[in-house]
C-alpha positions in Angstrom: -32.1 -7.0 -5.7 -34.3 -4.7 -3.5 -33.4 -1.1 -2.6 -32.9 -2.2 1.0 -30.4 -4.9 0.0 -28.5 -2.4 -2.1 -28.2 0.0 0.8 -27.1 -2.8 3.1 -24.4 -3.9 0.6 -23.2 -0.3 0.2 -22.9 0.2 4.0 -21.0 -3.1 4.3 -18.7 -2.3 1.5 -18.0 1.1 3.0 -17.4 -0.4 6.5 -15.0 -3.0 5.0 -13.1 -0.2 3.2 -12.9 1.8 6.4 -11.5 -1.1 8.3 -9.0 -1.9 5.6 -7.9 1.8 5.7 -7.3 1.6 9.4 -5.3 -1.6 9.1 -3.2 -0.4 6.2 -2.3 2.9 7.9 -1.4 1.3 11.2 0.8 -1.3 9.3 2.6 1.5 7.4 3.1 3.4 10.6 4.6 0.4 12.4 6.9 -0.6 9.5 8.5 2.8 9.2 8.2 4.0 12.8 11.9 4.3 13.5 12.7 6.1 10.3 9.9 8.7 10.4 10.4 12.3 11.6 8.1 13.7 14.2 6.1 15.5 11.6 5.7 12.3 9.5 4.5 10.5 12.6 1.9 13.2 13.2 0.7 13.0 9.6 0.3 9.2 10.0 -1.6 9.7 13.2 -3.9 12.2 11.4 -4.4 9.7 8.6 -5.3 6.9 11.0 -7.7 9.2 12.8 -9.4 10.1 9.5 -9.9 6.4 8.8 -11.3 5.9 12.3 -13.7 8.9 11.9 -14.9 7.5 8.6 -15.6 4.2 10.2 -17.5 5.9 13.0 -19.6 7.7 10.5 -20.3 4.5 8.6 -21.3 2.8 11.9 -23.5 5.8 12.7 -25.3 5.4 9.4 -25.6 1.7 10.0 -27.4 2.4 13.3 -29.7 5.0 11.7 -30.6 3.1 8.6 -32.3 0.4 10.7 -32.1 -2.2 7.9 -30.0 -4.6 9.9 -31.5 -7.0 12.4 -30.0 -7.2 15.9 -28.3 -10.5 15.0 -26.7 -8.9 11.9 -25.5 -5.9 13.9 -24.0 -8.3 16.6 -22.2 -10.2 13.8 -20.8 -7.0 12.4 -19.7 -5.9 15.9 -17.8 -9.2 16.3 -16.1 -8.8 13.0 -15.0 -5.3 13.9 -13.6 -6.4 17.2 -11.6 -9.2 15.6 -10.2 -6.8 13.0 -9.3 -4.0 15.4 
C-alpha cells in the first residue's frame, strides 16, 4: 500500500469516527433530554460541538491533502449529508 493510500485511509477513518461521535452524542442527548439539568444540557451541547469541530478539521485536512479526486470528494460529501 502506498503512502498516499495510507493517508487516504487514515483521513477516512478519522472522518468516520467524527461522524459516529456526532451521531452518538446527539442520540444520547435526545434520549435523556427531559431528565437532564440545564448544566448537563450545556455539557452535552459542548460535547456535540467538539465532535463537529473535529469533523470540520478533518474535512479541512481532506481539502488540503489533495489526494482525493473530485468524484471521491463528491461521494464523501453525499455520505456526510446522509449521515447528518
